[in-house]
N, C-alpha and C positions, 0 to 999 in steps of 0.2 A: 547396544545401546539406540542403534539405528530400530530395531522392533520392539523398544520398551516400551508400551503405550504411556503409561506415566511421566517418563521420560518426555516422550515425546508433547504429552498436555502439558508439563512444565515450561516448554520452548514455545507452546504456542500462547500460554498465558502470558510470558515474557515479553513475547513481540505485542500482542494488546498492550499491555501494561505499558511500554516503550513508547508507542505511539501515542496511544491517550496522554502520556504525561508529557510531550515533545513534540507539540503540534508541528515545529519548526522544520522538525525532522521528518514526519511527513510531507512537508509541502517539500523538502528536498527531496526525498525519492518520486514522488510524482509529477515536481518539476522537468527532472531527468526525465525520467520516462516518458512524461508528456512535451517534449519540448517543441516538439513538430506542430501537435496540437493547439498549445496555446500562442505558439505562431500564428497558426490557421486564425484563431478567434481574433488576435489582433486583425489582421489582414480584412478579414470578413467584414468588418466596418466600413470597409472602402468597397469592396464587392457591392453587399447588401444594401449599404446608405446609397450606394450611386442607385441603384432601380429604384429604390422607396422614394427618392427624392427624385427622379422622374414623372414617378406617380403624383407627388407631391404640387411639382410643377405644372402638372394638367390641371390639376386641383384648384390650384390658387390663378391660374389662369380664367376660370369660372368663378372662381367665387373667392376675392381676397379678403376675406375678412382676419383681423387683427389677431383672432385664437387661432388661426391656421399651424403657423410656423411651431410655437412652442409646444400646441397639442403634436401635431404630425410629428415633432422632433422625439418626443416623447414616443411614441407609436413604433417610430423607425426604432429609436435605441433599445426599444426593449424586445423589439420583434426580431432586430437583429443579432440581439447574443441570445436569445432561444432558439434562433434557428442554430448559429453557430454552434452552441452546443447540443443540439439535435445530430447536426449530422458526426459530430462523434463517435456517439454509439449507436447511430443507426441508418440503415439497417444492420440489425444484427446480423441476417445471412444476405450473403452476397446475392444482388439482383440485377436482373440484366435490363439493359435498357436502349434499347436500337444496337449502337456500333458499341455503348459502353457497358463498364459494369461499375452498379452504386453500392459502397460498403462503407458502414463506420471507418471515421480514419482511423479513430485508434485499434481498432480491429483488426483490419488489413493489414496493420502490422504487429501482429501478434509474437512474431517469433524473434524479432529484433527487440520489441519491450519488454517482454519474457526477459532477454538476457541482461538490460538495463536495471530490471525490477530486482534481478534475483543477484546481481553483484553490489548493488547501493543497500540492500535489505544483510546481506552478509557481510561489508562492511563496517556499516552502519548501527545493527540491530544483533544478528545473529552469528558474531564472530564467536572462537573459540573461549576466550573469558566468560563474555557473557551468557554464553551456554552452562558454563560451568557454577556459575556464580546462582542461574537458575535453579540447575539438579542441587546442588549444595546446600543452597537457602530457601528457596523457592515453597510455596505451600504443599508439594509433594514431595519433598527431601527426605521425610522420614519413609516416605517408601524405596528411595533411593537405598538409603542407608541399610533398610532390611534386604532389600537384594546384595548389597555388599557385602553385608553377614553372613546371608547365606553361602554364598560363592565362595566367599573366605574361608568359612567349615569343610566346606565339601574339595577346596586346594588345599586344607592342610593334611585331611584325612589320606587324599590324593598321594600328597608327597610322603607320606609316613607309609603307604601300601603296605607292606608284606606284613612290615615288622609291628603293625596296630594290636597283633595280640600280644607282642612282646612288649609294648611301649604299656600296655592295659596292666600288664600282668606287675611288671617294673613299677609304675604310679599307681594305679587304681583306676577304676573305668571314671568315679566322681572326682579325680584330680585331671584324667585326662579330658573330660568334656570339658571342664575350667581352664585349661590351656588352649585350648579350641577357642573358646568365647573372649578370653585374654587376647590371643592373636589378633583376630575381628574386631576388638574394640580397639584395639591401639592402630591397627590397619585405618582403622573408621576415623580415631583422632590424629593420624600424622597425614591423610590424605589430601585435606584441603593447605598444606601447607610444600605439600610437591607436588601439587595438580599442575601447576602452570611449566613441569617440565615434558608436561604431554602435550602442549598446547598445540605444535607442529604435525606430530603423529595424527592427532584427532583432526587434524585441519583437512589432512589428507585422507584420513579414513571414512571421517561423515561426508568427504566431498559436498558440502552442502549448496554452495554456489549451483554448482552442476545440477544436483537434485533439483533444489526448486524452477530453475530455467527450464528442467525437462519436463515439471510438470505441470508447468503453467503452459509449456507450447503444446501438450496434450490436454487441453482444455478444450471442449467446445465452445464456440464464441460465446453462447447464454452463460456459458460458467464462468469464461472469463472477464464478460463484461462485470460480471458479480463481484468476481475478486475489488476492479480498480474503479466501477463507477460510483460506488459510496463515499470515497474521498472527495469525491465531486459535487457529488447530489445534496449536501448539507448544506455548502454555499450557493449553490446555484441561484436558487430566488435572490439573494442579494444580489450576485451578478448580474442577473437579467434586470433588478430593481434600478439596481445602480447605473445599467445602461440607459435606460428608460427616462432618469436624471439627468443625466447628464445629456441627451436628445433634447429635452425640453430646455434645458438650460442655452444648449444653441441656438435651441430655436427663438428664443429671446432677444437672446443676442443680436442674432439676424435680422429680427425685429426693428430692435433700436439701433442697428448701424444701417438700416435701410431706409427706415420711415421715421427716425426720429423716435418719440414718444407711442409710434406705433397708431394711435385708435384716430389720432387728428388726421392722420395721411392714408389711411385704407380703411375699408369699407366694413361698418360694424358687424 
C-alpha cells in the first residue's frame, strides 16, 4: 500500500478535500504548528510600534498637523504587520550578521514544526479510518478493487498450488476460472464490513506520522516554506490591512484624547 501510486493519490486528494471543506481544521493545524510565530506577531506590535512611535514623535515635534497621528498610525500598523509576517519566512537561508544568525522564525524551527504538523494531520485527517474511506470510496477506488481482484486471483491459485490440474480436471477450466472470480468478488464485497479490524495493524504498518515528520524534516528550507506558507499567504493582505486600519483608529483616538477636536488645537 505504501508503494501503490493510485492509493497515495487517493490519500493526497482526501487531504486536500478535507482542508478545502474544513477551514477551521486548517486553522487548528497551523495554530498548533505556528504558536510561537503567532505569539511573535502579537508581540511585534510593541517592538516595531515603539520604534515607529519614536520616529512619529520626531516628526510631530517639527510639524504637528492634525492628519499626522491617523496617517502615521495607519502606516505604523501596516508596516508592523508586514514586517512581522516577513520575518517569519525570511530569509529562507540562515544569514550571518555580525555575531548573529538571521533566519526565518518558522524555518529555523523546521524539526519541531514538522513533528507538530505530522501529529495533528494524523489525528485530524490522515487517521486510518479516513484513509480506508478514501481508498474504498474515493475517485480511484475502482483501481484499488481491480488491484484487490488481481491479487485475490493470484492468491487463490497459489493456495490451490500443485492441485490445480486436478481441480481443473474435476471442475473444468471454465468453472475453475469462475470460482476464482467468485472468491475475488465476495472478498471485495466483504472487505468494507470487516476492514475496521485492520485499523490497529495498518496504523503501525503505515507509520504515517513518522513518515510525514521525516519527509518534512528532510525538505530544503525553500520546499518547507512552500508547504506551510500558502496557508498564511491567502490572508496576509487582510492581516496587514487590518493592522493599518487599527493603527489609524488609534491615531484618531490619540488626536481627540490629546487635542479634543484636533484641528482647533494643532496646526493644519
